C-alpha atoms as an extended CHARMM CRD file, in Angstrom:
* protein
*
       103  EXT
         1         1  MET       CA             32.3200000000       -6.9630000000       20.5690000000  PROA      1               0.0000000000
         2         2  ARG       CA             32.8510000000       -9.3450000000       17.5890000000  PROA      2               0.0000000000
         3         3  SER       CA             30.2050000000      -11.7410000000       18.7320000000  PROA      3               0.0000000000
         4         4  HSD       CA             27.6800000000       -8.7800000000       19.1040000000  PROA      4               0.0000000000
         5         5  PHE       CA             28.3470000000       -7.9700000000       15.4360000000  PROA      5               0.0000000000
         6         6  LEU       CA             27.9380000000      -11.6260000000       14.3070000000  PROA      6               0.0000000000
         7         7  TYR       CA             24.6480000000      -11.9320000000       16.3000000000  PROA      7               0.0000000000
         8         8  ASN       CA             23.2710000000       -8.8830000000       14.6250000000  PROA      8               0.0000000000
         9         9  THR       CA             24.3570000000       -9.9770000000       11.1970000000  PROA      9               0.0000000000
        10        10  PHE       CA             22.8880000000      -13.3220000000       11.7660000000  PROA      10              0.0000000000
        11        11  TYR       CA             19.6380000000      -11.5760000000       13.0540000000  PROA      11              0.0000000000
        12        12  MET       CA             19.4180000000       -9.3330000000       10.0640000000  PROA      12              0.0000000000
        13        13  VAL       CA             19.9400000000      -12.3280000000        7.6030000000  PROA      13              0.0000000000
        14        14  VAL       CA             17.2340000000      -14.3440000000        9.2910000000  PROA      14              0.0000000000
        15        15  ARG       CA             14.8640000000      -11.4440000000        9.1950000000  PROA      15              0.0000000000
        16        16  GLY       CA             15.3720000000      -10.9370000000        5.5920000000  PROA      16              0.0000000000
        17        17  ILE       CA             14.8570000000      -14.5550000000        4.7370000000  PROA      17              0.0000000000
        18        18  VAL       CA             11.6350000000      -14.4950000000        6.7400000000  PROA      18              0.0000000000
        19        19  GLY       CA             10.4750000000      -11.1780000000        5.1720000000  PROA      19              0.0000000000
        20        20  ILE       CA             11.0950000000      -12.6120000000        1.6560000000  PROA      20              0.0000000000
        21        21  ALA       CA              9.2550000000      -15.8530000000        2.4920000000  PROA      21              0.0000000000
        22        22  ALA       CA              6.2780000000      -13.8200000000        3.9740000000  PROA      22              0.0000000000
        23        23  ALA       CA              6.1510000000      -11.5870000000        0.8830000000  PROA      23              0.0000000000
        24        24  LEU       CA              6.2810000000      -14.7090000000       -1.3540000000  PROA      24              0.0000000000
        25        25  PHE       CA              3.3080000000      -16.1300000000        0.6710000000  PROA      25              0.0000000000
        26        26  ILE       CA              1.2650000000      -12.9410000000        0.5120000000  PROA      26              0.0000000000
        27        27  ALA       CA              1.8110000000      -12.8280000000       -3.1900000000  PROA      27              0.0000000000
        28        28  LEU       CA              0.6480000000      -16.3320000000       -3.6700000000  PROA      28              0.0000000000
        29        29  VAL       CA             -2.4100000000      -15.8190000000       -1.5610000000  PROA      29              0.0000000000
        30        30  TYR       CA             -3.1580000000      -12.5610000000       -3.2760000000  PROA      30              0.0000000000
        31        31  GLY       CA             -2.7140000000      -14.0700000000       -6.6390000000  PROA      31              0.0000000000
        32        32  VAL       CA             -5.0290000000      -17.0590000000       -5.9790000000  PROA      32              0.0000000000
        33        33  PHE       CA             -7.6330000000      -14.6230000000       -4.3800000000  PROA      33              0.0000000000
        34        34  VAL       CA             -7.7140000000      -12.5060000000       -7.6320000000  PROA      34              0.0000000000
        35        35  GLN       CA             -7.7570000000      -15.5140000000       -9.8290000000  PROA      35              0.0000000000
        36        36  PHE       CA            -10.7710000000      -16.8990000000       -7.8030000000  PROA      36              0.0000000000
        37        37  LEU       CA            -12.7020000000      -13.6740000000       -8.0920000000  PROA      37              0.0000000000
        38        38  TRP       CA            -11.9210000000      -13.0200000000      -11.7020000000  PROA      38              0.0000000000
        39        39  ASN       CA            -13.0440000000      -16.6000000000      -12.7320000000  PROA      39              0.0000000000
        40        40  TRP       CA            -16.0660000000      -16.4930000000      -10.6180000000  PROA      40              0.0000000000
        41        41  LEU       CA            -17.3370000000      -12.8110000000      -11.7330000000  PROA      41              0.0000000000
        42        42  MET       CA            -15.8350000000      -11.7240000000      -15.0010000000  PROA      42              0.0000000000
        43        43  PRO       CA            -17.1230000000      -14.6190000000      -17.1960000000  PROA      43              0.0000000000
        44        44  GLN       CA            -20.5900000000      -14.3010000000      -15.9830000000  PROA      44              0.0000000000
        45        45  ILE       CA            -20.7250000000      -10.4440000000      -16.0120000000  PROA      45              0.0000000000
        46        46  PHE       CA            -18.6090000000       -9.4230000000      -19.0530000000  PROA      46              0.0000000000
        47        47  HSD       CA            -18.2760000000      -12.8450000000      -20.7990000000  PROA      47              0.0000000000
        48        48  ALA       CA            -14.5580000000      -12.6210000000      -20.2840000000  PROA      48              0.0000000000
        49        49  GLN       CA            -12.3060000000      -15.5050000000      -20.4160000000  PROA      49              0.0000000000
        50        50  GLU       CA            -10.9740000000      -17.3130000000      -17.2500000000  PROA      50              0.0000000000
        51        51  VAL       CA             -7.3580000000      -16.4640000000      -16.2360000000  PROA      51              0.0000000000
        52        52  THR       CA             -4.6530000000      -18.5980000000      -14.9520000000  PROA      52              0.0000000000
        53        53  TYR       CA             -2.7430000000      -17.9100000000      -11.5770000000  PROA      53              0.0000000000
        54        54  PHE       CA              0.1600000000      -16.2110000000      -13.5330000000  PROA      54              0.0000000000
        55        55  GLN       CA             -2.1840000000      -13.8840000000      -15.4150000000  PROA      55              0.0000000000
        56        56  ALA       CA             -4.0160000000      -12.9430000000      -12.1300000000  PROA      56              0.0000000000
        57        57  THR       CA             -0.6960000000      -12.2090000000      -10.5810000000  PROA      57              0.0000000000
        58        58  GLY       CA              0.2340000000      -10.0990000000      -13.6190000000  PROA      58              0.0000000000
        59        59  LEU       CA             -3.0500000000       -8.1730000000      -13.1240000000  PROA      59              0.0000000000
        60        60  VAL       CA             -2.0830000000       -7.5400000000       -9.4770000000  PROA      60              0.0000000000
        61        61  VAL       CA              1.3340000000       -6.0650000000      -10.5340000000  PROA      61              0.0000000000
        62        62  LEU       CA             -0.1760000000       -4.0710000000      -13.3900000000  PROA      62              0.0000000000
        63        63  MET       CA             -2.8570000000       -2.6560000000      -11.0530000000  PROA      63              0.0000000000
        64        64  ARG       CA             -0.1450000000       -1.8790000000       -8.5510000000  PROA      64              0.0000000000
        65        65  LEU       CA              1.8450000000        0.1250000000      -10.9260000000  PROA      65              0.0000000000
        66        66  LEU       CA             -1.1880000000        1.9230000000      -12.4480000000  PROA      66              0.0000000000
        67        67  VAL       CA             -2.8810000000        2.8160000000       -9.0220000000  PROA      67              0.0000000000
        68        68  GLY       CA              0.2330000000        3.1770000000       -7.0230000000  PROA      68              0.0000000000
        69        69  SER       CA              0.9850000000        2.6930000000       -3.3690000000  PROA      69              0.0000000000
        70        70  LEU       CA             -2.6370000000        2.3830000000       -2.2150000000  PROA      70              0.0000000000
        71        71  GLY       CA             -2.5300000000        5.6090000000       -0.4660000000  PROA      71              0.0000000000
        72        72  TYR       CA              0.5640000000        5.3820000000        1.6080000000  PROA      72              0.0000000000
        73        73  HSD       CA              3.4580000000        7.7740000000        1.0920000000  PROA      73              0.0000000000
        74        74  LYS       CA              7.0940000000        6.8790000000        0.6590000000  PROA      74              0.0000000000
        75        75  ASN       CA              7.9210000000        7.5270000000        4.1630000000  PROA      75              0.0000000000
        76        76  GLY       CA              5.2340000000        5.1010000000        5.4400000000  PROA      76              0.0000000000
        77        77  ARG       CA              2.9180000000        7.6190000000        6.9730000000  PROA      77              0.0000000000
        78        78  HSD       CA             -0.6760000000        7.6470000000        5.8330000000  PROA      78              0.0000000000
        79        79  GLY       CA             -2.3640000000       10.9970000000        5.3850000000  PROA      79              0.0000000000
        80        80  CYS       CA              0.2320000000       12.9930000000        7.3540000000  PROA      80              0.0000000000
        81        81  TYR       CA              0.5710000000       15.7660000000        4.6320000000  PROA      81              0.0000000000
        82        82  LYS       CA             -3.2490000000       16.3810000000        4.7900000000  PROA      82              0.0000000000
        83        83  ASN       CA             -2.9230000000       17.5710000000        8.3680000000  PROA      83              0.0000000000
        84        84  GLN       CA              0.1580000000       19.6210000000        7.7340000000  PROA      84              0.0000000000
        85        85  ASN       CA             -1.5590000000       21.5570000000        4.7790000000  PROA      85              0.0000000000
        86        86  HSD       CA             -4.7310000000       22.1470000000        6.8640000000  PROA      86              0.0000000000
        87        87  HSD       CA             -2.6920000000       23.8350000000        9.5680000000  PROA      87              0.0000000000
        88        88  ASN       CA             -0.8840000000       25.8800000000        7.0030000000  PROA      88              0.0000000000
        89        89  ILE       CA             -4.1710000000       27.1060000000        5.5360000000  PROA      89              0.0000000000
        90        90  GLN       CA             -5.3630000000       27.9890000000        9.0060000000  PROA      90              0.0000000000
        91        91  GLU       CA             -2.3260000000       30.1590000000        9.5720000000  PROA      91              0.0000000000
        92        92  GLN       CA             -2.6350000000       31.9950000000        6.3120000000  PROA      92              0.0000000000
        93        93  TYR       CA             -6.3140000000       32.6830000000        6.6550000000  PROA      93              0.0000000000
        94        94  PRO       CA             -7.1560000000       32.9980000000       10.2650000000  PROA      94              0.0000000000
        95        95  LYS       CA            -10.8640000000       32.8620000000       11.2110000000  PROA      95              0.0000000000
        96        96  THR       CA            -12.3350000000       36.2400000000       11.9940000000  PROA      96              0.0000000000
        97        97  ASP       CA            -15.4790000000       36.8190000000       13.9580000000  PROA      97              0.0000000000
        98        98  ILE       CA            -18.3400000000       38.0460000000       11.9820000000  PROA      98              0.0000000000
        99        99  LYS       CA            -19.0370000000       40.8800000000       14.4600000000  PROA      99              0.0000000000
       100       100  GLU       CA            -15.4670000000       42.1840000000       14.1130000000  PROA      100             0.0000000000
       101       101  SER       CA            -15.7220000000       42.1810000000       10.4170000000  PROA      101             0.0000000000
       102       102  GLU       CA            -18.8010000000       44.1100000000       10.4280000000  PROA      102             0.0000000000
       103       103  GLN       CA            -17.4340000000       47.0350000000       12.4090000000  PROA      103             0.0000000000
C-alpha cells in the first residue's frame, strides 16, 4: 500500500514538472510570435516602435487580463451554458402551431 502511495506521489510530481515546463515553453513561443508580428506589422502600419521579447510577453499577459479566458468557462466547458439556456427558453415558451392559435 505504501509503495502505491509513493508511486502516485512521484507520478504527480513528475506531471507537475512536465506541466510547468510545457507552460513555460508555450509562453516562450507565444511571446516570440507576438514580438515577431508586432515588429513586422506595427512599425509599418502605425509607425509604432519595435518591442522586445519581454514587452511582447507583457502585451500577451495584459491582453489575457483584459479579454479574459478566450471563451472558455471556469469549469473547462466551452459554450455549455448556451445550450442550457436554449432549452430553458423552449420550455418557457413552447412552440404553438399557427392553426391552433387562429381557432
